[in-house]
N, C-alpha and C positions, 0 to 999 in steps of 0.2 A: 584272276588277272593280277599280275604283279605290279607293284608300284613303280613308277619311274623314279630312278635314283640319280641324284646330282653327283657329278664328279667333283671332289674337292681335293685340292692338292696342298702339300706343305709349302710354305712361301720361299723356302730356300733350301740348299743341301744341308746347311748346318741344322735347320729345324727339322728335316727329315731324318737326320741321325738322332737328334733328341727324341723324336717321336718313337723311336724303336727301344722299347725297354730292355735293358740287358738282364740276362738271367742271373739269379742270385747264386751263392755258394752252395746251396742245396742241391743243385742241379747235377745230374750224372754227366759223364762225357757224352754219352749218346744224346741225352736230353739237351746238353748245351749246344751241340751241333745242330740239332733240330730247331731249338728256340731261336738261334741266331740266323737261320735260314728258313723262315716261315715259307708257306706255299706262295707261289707266285701272286702277286697282287691283281686281282680282276680289275678291269678298267672301271667299274662302277663302284669299287670299294676304296677306302682311304686308310691312311695311318693318322690316327687323331693328333690333334694339338696337345701340347702338355696342359694348357689351360682347360681343365675338365669342366669348370663352371660354365664355359661357353656352350656346353651341350645341355645344360639344364634349363628347363622352362617350368618354373613354379606353377604356371597356369594349367598345367596338364590336369584335365579332370574337372575344371571349373565351369564348364557348360552344363550345369546340372540344376535340377529343381526337385521339387517334391514329387512330381509325377514321373520323372526320368532322370536316372543318375547317370553320368558319364564319369563318375568318380566321387562326387560330393566333396572336392577338396576346395581349399582356398590357397592363394599364393602366400604360404607362410615364409616371413623372413625371420630366420632363427638360427641359433647354433645347433649342432647336433644335440638332441635330447635336452634342449634348453628348457629353463623354468618358465620363460616367457616368450611368446611368439608376437609377431606383429603383422598385420594385414590390412590392405586397403578394404574399406567397406563400402559396397553399393547398396546395401540393404538397410533397412531401418534397425534401430536398437532391438534386441531381442529375436531377430530373425535368424534362424540357424543357417540359412543360405546368405552368409554374410557378404560374399563376393560372387557374383554370377557374370560370366563372361559376356553374356549379350546384354548387359545394362550399360547405360551411357553416363551415369553420373556417380561421383565419388563424395561420401558424406564425411570422410575422414579417414585417418590411418590409426588403427586401433591395436592396443595390447590385447592379445587373445589367448585363451588356454582350451579353446574349443577343440575337442578330440573328433567330433562328428556333428553334423546338423541335428541328428536325432538326439544327441546328448545336450547340445547347446553349450553356451559359453558360462564362464564365471570370471569375476574379477576385472572385467573389462573397462577400458576407458580409451578415449580417442583425442588425437589432435588434428587440427584443420587450419589452414591459412586462408584468409580472405582479404580482399582490398576494396577500397571504395565505401559504400554504404554498408554499415555493420550488419553482418547476417551471422547468427550463431546458432538457431535452432537446427536440428539435423536436416529438415527439408529445405530451409531457406539457404543454408550455407552449401548445399550440395553443388558440385561444379561438374560441367561437361568435361569429358576426357576422351582420348582416343588410345586404343592399344598400340598405335603407331608411335606413341610418345612413352610408352611403358617400357621400364627395365624390370624384369621379374626374374630375379635370381635369388638363391637361398641367403645371400649375404647382403643384398642390396635391392631395394625396391625404389623406384624413381618414376615420376609421373608429371605430366604438365597439367595444371589446373586451368582450364582454358578461360573460365569465368573471371579469373582473377590474375592472369599473366603470372602465375606462380609456379615455380617447379618445387615439389615436395620430394624429399628422399629420407630413408631410414636405413640404418645399418645395426646389426644386432651385436649384443654379447649374450652370455647365458642368462643373466638376470637384469640387464639394462640394455640400453640402446642409445644412439645418437640420431638426431633429426637434422636435417638441413634444408632450410627454406630459402630459395632464390626469389627475390622480390623484384618488382618494377619500381620505377620512381613514383612515390605516392606518399602523401602525408598521412593517409588513412590505411595502414597496414595493420593486420591483426593476426595473432595466432590465438585459437580458441581451444580450450581444454574442456572436453566434456566428460564428466566422471560417472555419466550414466545414471540409470534408474535402481530402485530397490534399496536405496540408502547410499549417500555419499557425502563427502566433505571436501571443500577446498580452502585453502588459506594462502594469500599472497604475501610474500615477503620481499617488498621492493628494494630494500637495501642490499639484500643478498642476491637479488635477481632470480628468485626461487619461487616455486609453488610446491607446497606440501598437501597431502590429503589422502583420502581412501576412496575405494569403491567396493560395494557389498554385493553387487548384482550376482545372481547365480540362478541355477535351475534345479537345486537339490545337491545332496551329497556333501553338505557342510555343517559344522556345528554352528551353535547360535552366535558364537563370537568371531566368526569369520570376517576378516577384513583383508583387502589388498591394498597396502600402503604404498604410496608413490611419492616421488620427490622429482621435480623437474628443474633444472638449472639452465638459465639463458645466457647467451653470449652477448647481449646487449641490454642496457637499461631500458625500463619501460617508460614510455611517454605517458601512458595511461594504463588504469587497470580498473576492471568492473568484475562483478561476480553475477551469476544468474541463479535464481531458484527454481522451485517447482513450477512446472508449466512454462519453463523458459522465460520466467519473469525476470527482466534485467534489473540489477541493483547498481546504478552508477556510482563509481569511485569507491565502492566497498572492497574490502580485502579478505572477507571470511564469510563463508556460506555452509550451511549443512541442511539437510533435507532428504527427501526421497530421490531427487534428481537435480543435481547442481552442477556448476562448472564455473570457469573463469575465462575472461577476455583480456588480453594484453594488447596494447597499441604501440606503434613505432612509426617514425619517420623513416622512409627508405629512399635510397637512390637506385638508380638502374643497376641491376646485377648484384645488389647487396645480399650477402647471405647471413642469415641468423640461424646459429646452431643451438639445439636443445639437447641436453644431457638428461636422459630419463632412466630411473631405476626404480623397482618396486619390491616389496617384501611381503610375505604373508605373515610375518612375526611381528614387526613394529615399525613404526616411522624412523626410529634410529637405526634399525637394520636396513632399511631401504637406503638411507644415507650412506651406511657402510658398504652396501653393495654398489653404490655409484662410485665411491672412492676406489673400492678393491678392483673394480672391473673397467672403469673409465679413467678416473683420476683427472690428469691434466691433458689426456689425449683429445685431439681434435677429430672431427668427423673422418678425416682421411686416414688418421691412425687407426681408428676402430674399423673402418672399412678394410684395411689392409690386414689386420689381424684376423678379422672374420674370412677374408678370402684365403689366408693361409691355412686356417683350420679346416675350411672345406675342402681345400685341395688335397690336404693330407688324408681326410677321411675318404672322400671320393677316390683317391688314388691307391687306396688299398686293393682295389680291383682296377687294374689298367688295361683298357681294351687297346691292342695294338693294330689291329686290322679288322675292318667290317664295313658295313653300309653306313653311310652318313645317318639316315633316318633311324637305323637300329641304334646307333650309338647314342643319338639324342634321347631316344626312348629308354635306353638302359640307364643313363645317368640321371634322367628325370625320375625315373622310378626308384633307383638307388638312394637319392635325396629323400624321397618319401619314407623309405625304410629306416632311415637314421633320424627321424623326428621324434618318434614315440617309443617307449614311454617317456614322460616327462620327469626330469630331475626336480623333485619337490623338496629340495633342501638347500641350506644356505651355510655360510661360514661366519661365525660370530667374531666378536672383538678379540677373543683369545686364540682365534685359529681353529675352533672346534667346530666339526660339522654338526649342525642342529637342524631341526625341521619343525614346522608347524604341523600338528597332527590333524589331518581332516577327519579323524575318527573320534578323537575326545578333546579337541581344541587346546591341548598343551602343547608347549614348547619343549621338545625332547631332543637327546642327543641322537646322532646317527643319521643314516641316509633313508630316504623315502622317495619312491617313484610312483607316479599315478598317470591318469588318462590312457587307459588300456583295457581293451575287452579281449580276455584270453579265448573266448569262443572263436574269434577271428585269428588271433596272433600265434596260438599254440602250433598251427599248422606249418608256417614257414618262417615267420619273423624271429621267434625265438631260437629255432635251429640256426638260422643265419647268425644271430649273435654268438650261439654256442660254438660255431665254427670259426667266426671271423673276429669276435670281441669277447673272449672269456672273462677278462677283467670287469668289463661293463656287466656281463651276466652274473658274475659274483656279486657285485654291488646290488643288482636288481634282487637277486635272492636274498640277501640280508635285508633289503627294504621290505620284502615279503615277510621276514621274521618281525620286523618292527610293526607292520601292519597287523599281524596276528597278536602281538603282545598287546597293542593299543586298541584293538577292536574285538578281540576274541575269535576272529575268523580270518581266514584267507579271503583275498579279494577275488572276484571273477570279472566284475566290470567296475573299475574305480575311476571317478571323475567329480571332484578330487577323491571323495569318499566313496562308500559302497553305493551303488546304483542298482535299481531293480530292472535291469534289462538282460535279455538273452538267457541261455541255459547252460547246463553242463557242470562238471566238476573238473574244469580244465587247468586249474591252478596245480593239481597233481601231476599233469602231464608236463608242464614246463619245468617243474621241480625235478622230476624224474629224468627228463631229457638232459637237463643241465649236469646232473650228477652221473648220468651214463657216458657223458661226453667229457668227462674229467674236470668239470668245473668244480672248484673247491673255494675255500676261504670265507664260507658262511656256515651258519648254525643249522646244519642238515637235521640234527636230532629234533630241534623244535620245529622245523618244517615238516618233518615226518610225522610228529604228533598232531601238528595242525591238520595235515592231510587225513590222518586216521579220524580226527573228529568229524570230519565231513562225512565219513562214511558210518558214523555211530550215532551222531546227535542231530536231531531235526528241529529241535524246540530252540527258541531264542534267537533265531537267524535275523540279522538286521534287515534282510530283503530276500524274496523268494529265490533271487538269482545267486544268493550266497549259499554254501553248503549244497545239500541236494534235496530239492523238492520232491516229495513222494518217497522219501527214503525208506520209510517203515514198509511200504508196499515192495520196493525194490529189494530189500533184505529178506522180506518174507517169501515173495513169489519169484524173485529174479527179473521182475521187470515193474514198470510203472503202468498200471492199468489204464485203458482208454476210458472206462466208465466211472471213474471216481472224481471227476471234476478238476483234473489237472491237465491243462492244455499241453500240447507238444510232447506227449508222454512217450511216444515211440522214439522219438529224437533223443529225449532224456535217457531212456534205457540204453540207447546204443552208445551215448557219450560217457555214461557211467561205467559201461563195460570197458570201454577203452581206457578210462582212468584207472580202473582196477587192474588192467593188464600193466599199467605203468606203475602202479603201487606194488605189484607182484615183483616186478624187476628191482625196484628200489628196496623193497623188503629183503630180497635176496641179496643184494649187494651190502645191506647193512646187517645182515646175519639174523634177520627176523623170521626164521623158518615157518613158524605156524601162521603167521600173517601172509606170508608168501604163498602158501598152500590155498588159504582162503581166496586170495585175490586172483590167483591163477584160475581157480574154478569159476569165480565171479566173471572173469573176463570172457568166459564162453556164453554169457547171458544172451548175447546178441542172437544165438540160435533159436531162443524162445520166440522171437518176434518174426522168424522167416516162415512165410506161407507158401508152402509147396505147391498149392493149387495155383496161385497167381504167379508164383516165382519172384515175389517181391516182399520186402519188410512191410508189416502191417500192424496197426494198433491192435491190442488184445485186451479183452474184458477181464475183470476180476475173476470170473468163474472159469477163465481159461479159453473161452471161445474168442475167435478173432472178430474184430469189429465188423458190422455189416449194416448198410451197404459199404462196398469198399470200391474206391476209384483211385488207381495208382497216380493219376494226374492231378488229384486233389492236392492244392497247396494249404500249408498250415495244417489245422486240426491236430492230428498225431505227429506232425512234423514242424520243424522250425524253418520259416522262409524257404520252404521247398516243398517237393512232393516225394512220394515213395521212390520214383525213379532216381531222385538225387540223393536221398539218405540210404538207400539200400547198400551203397558202397562204404558207409562209415563204419567199416570193420578193419580199420587201419592195421590192426595187429595181427589179423588172421584172414588174409585174402585167400589163402589155400582153403581155409575152411569154409569161407563163404562160396568159393568157387565149386566146392564139392556139393554144397547145398544147391547150387544152382545148376548141377548136372555135369560139371567137368569142363575141360578146356574149351571145347568148341561152343558149347551152349553159353558158357560164361562170355566168351568173345563175342557171340552173336548178341548177347544183351547190351554189351557195351556198344556194338555197332548200331543197335536199334536206338539207343539214346541220342547218338550223334546223327543219325539219318532220318529219323521219324519227322513228321510235321510237329511244329512247336505248340501242340495242344495243351490246354490246361483248364482247371476247374477252380475259379476263384471265390466260389460260394461261401467259404469259410469266412472271408474278409468282407463280403458284400460289395467288393470293387476290385479292379485290377491293380494290385499293388505295383510299385515301381519294379520290384525284383522280377515279377512275371513279365512286364512289359519289356524290360531289358533281355530277358531270354527270347522273347517272342521275335524280336526285330533283327537279330543279328545273323539269322539262317545257320544255326548250328543245332537244328533239331530240338530236342529237349535238354540239351547240355546248357547249363546255366552259369557259365564262367563269372558272371557279374556278382554272384554270391559264393560264400566260402565252402558250403558243405561238399560240393561236388568237384572242387579244383584239382584234387588229386587223381580224379577218375581217368584221365587220359594215360596216366602212368601204369595203369592196372593191366594192360596188355602184356606187360613184362611177365606178370605172374601166370600167363596162360601160354608162354611159349611164343608170343607174336610180337617181339620187341619193336619190329618195323612199323606196327600200327600205332604204338606209342610215339615213335618218331615223327610219323606223318602228322598226327594230331597235335602234338605239342608245338611243332614248328608252324602249323596252320593257326593255332590260337594266338601265337606271337605275332605272326604277320598281319593277322586280320583284326584282332580285337584290341591291340595296343598301338599307341602312337603318341609322340610328344606334342599332343594337341589339346585344345579345351575339351574335345570329346575323346580323350585318349584312353579311357578305361571302358570296360563293358558293364560296369555297374559300380557300387560302392568300392572305394579304395580301402577304407577301414584300417587306419592305424598302421599301414605298411604291408598288410598281408597280400592284397592283390598285386601290389609292386614286388613283394619278396618272391612270389610265384614267378614272376617274369625274370627277376635277377638270377634265380636259381636255374630257371629253365634256360635262359640264356648261356649259362655257363656249361650246361649239358647234363645236369642231374638234379634231383629234387628229393626231399626228406618226406617220403610218403608216410613213414611210421616214426613219429617223434617218440623218444624213449628207446629207440633202437639205433646205435651208431653206425648207420649206413645210409646211402643215398641211392635212389633208383636212376638209371640211365635214361636220358631222353635224347634231344637232338641239338647240339651246341649252335648257337646263333653266329658266333663270330669265328674268324679264322685264327686269331692269336689273342690270348688274354693272359695277363699275369696277375695272379692273387699274391699279395703279401700277407703271409699268415702270421699267427702268433709266434713269439720269438724270432720273428724277422725271416722266417724261412719263406721260400717262393715256390709256388706252383704255377708252372707254365701250362696253359691249356692250348693246344694246337689243333686245329681241325683242317686237315688237308683237303684241297679240292672242295671247299665249302662254298656253296652259293645258294641263292634263294631257291632254286629248283632241285637242290641236291641234299635233302633232309636226312637221308638213310645213312646209318653207321655200318660201313663194311667191315671194319675192324677197329679194335681199341687197344692201346698200349699203356701201361703204367710204368715209367722208367725203363722202357724197352723190353718189358715182359708183356705177353699177350694176356688181356682180360677177356675171358670168355662169358664170365657171369654178367647179368644185367644189373649190377649194383657195385657201388664203391664203398670201401670201408673208411669211417671217419679217421681212425688213426693212421691209415696209410696216406690219406690226403695230407694230414697235418705234418708229415715228414717232408713235403715238398717234392720237387723234381719235375717231371714232365708227363702230362696226360695227353695222349695223342690219339685223336679220332681220324680215321680215314672215311671221308664222306663220298656218297654216291647219288646218283639220281635214281637208281633201281635198289629196292631192297635186298638185303642179305637175308633169305629166309632159312639159312642153315645155321646162323650164329645165334647164341642164347636161347636155344629152343628146348634143351634138356632140363630135367628137374634140377640138377645141380646148379644151373644158371640163375635160378629164380631168386627173388628177393626174399627177406625175411617174413616168415609166417610162424606164429606160435604153434600151430598144428603140426608143422614139419621140422621145428627147430629142436635141437638137442636137449635143451633144458625143459621141454614142454613136459607137464605132468598129465596123467589120465584124470579126467574129471569124473568125479562119483556120479553114478546113475541116479541116486537119490537127489542130487542137485538138480539135474536135468528135469526130474519128475515132480518139482515142486509146483507145477504149473496147474494143478487141481483138474486135469482132464477127467 
């Protein structure tokens, strides 16, 4: 059943003209003509406003809990890739679900660095305004609020605190922010600073109208000397000042406090409508650096100035992809998802008094030169987030790669999940994937030799790892047998094997590019290790014992155990680099396609015995009526695109469009599961454009079904790619024909370098599939088994399985 779409119209003829993005100089004559004359506008579609922030709702995915995730997000007020975010908190301190849409009270607006509720927060502190009787503990000060009074945008959060008749607002910079509190007439108006638990300090400086201090709260991943130093500057002198100590014990008229959990209270006389502004900045380096961050990023600016600057920056970044024509709900979902893609990883570096870039190392506790990024899990983001950066943000990608160089130099290892330092979560060796993908797509300006050596270390050294998630758990088994055995006490062994094999594929391509011939041969062979886990009897990937026998008993629907947050039906497709090889193991085109159909069409059965309860990822799969397809988690998200490898691209087109329409919306329940640092959003962003990076490390994208009639991408070097989808509607998901700059595209993929040249990509859409386009072998996307550079794997390598 299709959603009812609301007709939105531009407000005037002038606005209508402004809404039509003009094609850039890169367009050919044919492309220019087509771009200026997009398909006729269906009555239920619009040409969007220029104000792209009007389409973003930062509360998308916030209707989440431990039991069920619709995104596990919070409404982050932040600059793209900012060092600090801000968010309202409905939950208590330390609760990873800091903002839940169905809650009714706000305890404060906090500075947050949380990448996921499962990793939780660090260096957090909060501000809250109250009036009347002084209430400052987190429960007492909580105020009722309504979503009807919220503004929830990337650059601006605003809410009415009903219990106190106060409106609270915040707007960000990268390392600072401005608050604005609008008070009623009251001689007992207060602003409360809560520096949180696990070690904090506050010092009030009345003559300077400032508070300085620090917060040390964290959930791991920090050295012993970790501090988040903050400074707050108020626009109005204080009528009174208090501090509170551990247990929320008020210390009247005191100006300094330290302990496990401390804070400060400032009092004011206010008249009706009076606004008190607070400038806030913080630093992981020092109190002096926090003050410097304040001066560098805010200085003499007022709240309105900071708000305008944040608006400009977000408009610029969101405007790199400008939807020119589409359904209103889809446009809102697209820009709300794009906002999420642009949040992580976090810039964890600052600019010192000499203008040099420096960072506090979350690995060794030192202040060192250069850039650092954190709060990212590569198990999630290697799939689409980093490929998106490598297409649209090469300079950022280069900085991130150099940040990985610094991480390696400071910790001796590449990160896999950093928050802010190494964390022991998830599996794989996916740092190699994002490095190889960056290099394959032309990203330069970083120390590739050091990163290559760091990636090699992961394949050679198992001892001394700071966490099991770092390097390769079970490395000696993998190098000896070609797989991590099921029966040696290493959980998620089959998933590890499959991910190591894909990392090896990427290392083979990187080694080839760097002229490392012997390494390339080794990793090319190891990239075929996935074959050792394929069980011909069941037709699925299966855990394998050290003696070569497959695990028994085996249930392909069993979550966990040999796999990570999924079952064999999900992980069997994790052969990103050799779908042709996997297809042959499964019996060829028809049987391969039939297996894909089975996953989509079967009942959502599962076995949760490994966990002992039904984890949220299982429940999210079960309730959306997509069979055993679990889009709410990352391992299977590329699966809908695999019909392209079996000569049935129309099946990909139908399923991708169905997923976008059914499982995403710009609403509190807008995701089908965890959003995870932009990955589930990046799937949508790519898919809405009409293509997706199934195989990171290979500079091409697999064709899907574009969501919009007209989109303009502003690419690096200012070139533009105009994507037009003629006759595109909700019930017309099928690609009848495809052209790039006027030339027919018969294959089911697009090349990275061709897209970077700009021009026009034109889809002709239909309600009926074209079953003759993209069906032959030459039309199929990359697989190492059929690629020209593939080398034959030695029989001796395959036979290491001790049968």
